[in-house]
C-alpha positions in Angstrom: 15.3 -21.9 1.5 12.3 -22.3 -0.5 12.2 -20.7 -4.0 9.4 -19.9 -6.6 6.7 -20.1 -4.1 5.3 -16.7 -2.9 2.7 -17.7 -0.4 4.9 -18.0 2.8 4.9 -18.7 5.7 2.1 -21.3 5.3 0.7 -24.2 7.3 3.6 -26.7 7.9 6.4 -24.2 7.5 9.1 -24.1 10.2 9.0 -21.1 12.9 12.0 -19.6 10.8 12.2 -19.4 7.2 13.3 -17.9 3.9 11.5 -17.8 0.6 13.0 -16.3 -2.6 11.0 -16.1 -6.0 10.1 -14.1 -9.0 7.8 -11.4 -8.4 4.4 -12.6 -10.2 3.4 -8.6 -10.6 6.7 -7.5 -11.9 8.7 -10.3 -13.6 11.9 -8.4 -13.6 12.0 -8.4 -10.0 13.1 -11.0 -7.2 11.0 -10.9 -4.0 12.5 -12.4 -0.9 10.4 -13.1 2.5 12.1 -13.8 5.7 10.2 -14.7 8.8 10.6 -15.6 12.5 8.0 -16.7 15.1 5.7 -18.1 12.7 2.9 -19.9 14.5 0.7 -22.1 12.3 -2.1 -22.0 14.7 -2.4 -18.2 14.5 -0.8 -17.3 11.2 1.2 -14.9 12.9 5.1 -13.8 12.6 7.6 -11.4 12.3 9.0 -10.9 8.7 10.8 -8.7 6.3 10.0 -8.6 2.5 12.1 -7.0 -0.2 11.9 -6.5 -3.8 15.3 -6.5 -5.9 15.5 -5.2 -9.6 17.4 -7.4 -11.9 20.2 -5.9 -14.3 21.1 -9.0 -16.3 23.8 -7.2 -18.2 25.7 -5.7 -15.4 24.6 -8.5 -13.0 23.2 -6.3 -10.4 20.4 -6.7 -8.1 19.2 -3.4 -6.7 17.0 -3.1 -3.7 13.6 -1.4 -4.9 11.5 -1.6 -1.7 11.4 -3.1 1.8 8.5 -3.9 4.0 8.1 -5.2 7.6 5.5 -7.1 9.5 4.9 -7.7 13.1 2.3 -10.1 14.5 -1.2 -8.9 14.2 -0.2 -6.0 11.9 -0.1 -5.7 8.1 3.1 -5.3 6.2 4.6 -1.6 6.6 6.6 -0.1 3.8 6.9 3.5 5.5 10.5 2.9 6.6 13.0 5.7 7.4 15.8 3.5 6.7 15.0 0.6 4.6 18.6 -0.6 4.2 18.8 -1.3 8.0 16.2 -4.2 7.3 18.1 -6.0 4.5 20.5 -8.4 6.3 23.4 -10.4 4.9 21.3 -13.4 5.0 18.8 -11.7 2.6 21.6 -10.6 0.3 23.1 -14.0 0.2 19.9 -15.8 -0.6 18.9 -13.3 -3.4 22.4 -13.9 -5.0 22.3 -17.6 -4.6 18.6 -17.5 -6.3 19.6 -15.5 -9.3 22.9 -17.4 -9.8 21.0 -20.6 -10.0 18.2 -19.0 -12.0 20.6 -17.4 -14.7 23.4 -20.1 -14.3 26.0 -17.6 -13.8 28.4 -17.1 -10.9 28.6 -13.7 -9.6 25.9 -11.0 -8.8 26.1 -7.8 -6.9 23.4 -6.6 -4.5 23.0 -2.8 -4.5 20.7 -1.2 -1.6 18.9 2.1 -1.8 21.8 4.5 -0.8 24.8 2.4 -2.2 
């Protein structure tokens, strides 16, 4: 897992990967990108990107938006059921990231309709 770098995937990255980082546009959010099938020669991949709001007091990460990308297409955030695209892998990765960043042990992830 890659942390604190938003420009992924990029040349040299593996075909499958995860990047978790603070959102530069909104420092109260964590962003995660998970990709598969990345080709460094074409730059194309399939990916899911999600933004989570951080409630430090209650130790809750709340899903705020989800986008998906397919090869040769832009990011699409017009999803009928955004929760469907948030995998357990994504939840585990954002929990691990915030636990390390805040030096605290337990964070809950709340999706849009929890």
